[in-house]
C-alpha positions, -999 to 999 in steps of 0.1 A, spaced: -402 -545 736 -377 -578 725 -375 -579 689 -391 -613 682 -421 -601 699 -422 -572 680 -420 -593 651 -447 -618 659 -472 -586 666 -462 -574 630 -465 -603 609 -498 -612 628 -515 -577 625 -502 -577 589 -518 -610 581 -547 -600 597 -551 -568 576 -542 -587 544 -574 -608 552 -596 -576 555 -584 -572 514 -591 -607 506 -626 -605 522 -633 -574 503 -621 -590 472 -643 -620 479 -673 -598 490 -678 -611 523 -693 -581 545 -697 -601 579 -657 -613 574 -647 -577 567 -665 -568 597 -651 -597 620 -616 -592 610 -615 -552 611 -626 -559 650 -601 -585 654 -573 -561 636 -583 -536 657 -584 -554 691 -548 -571 681 -529 -538 671 -544 -523 704 -532 -551 728 -499 -548 708 -496 -514 722 -510 -524 759 -483 -550 759 -454 -526 746 -468 -499 775 -462 -525 804 -429 -541 790 -418 -504 788 -429 -494 827 -419 -526 839 -384 -516 825 -384 -482 839 -397 -496 872 -365 -520 871 -339 -494 867 
């Protein structure tokens, strides 16, 4: 995975996790649940992208 793409995933993932903490402080359970699901999905998607890029790079060698 290229460094700019990895940085993008890291920054967005961090912002989503910070959003969870914000909604915990604001006591909004539905937003906590929503941001938790989105965060898990986004972080999982990052792992999928990384695996696909690694597989593509190994096939080209």
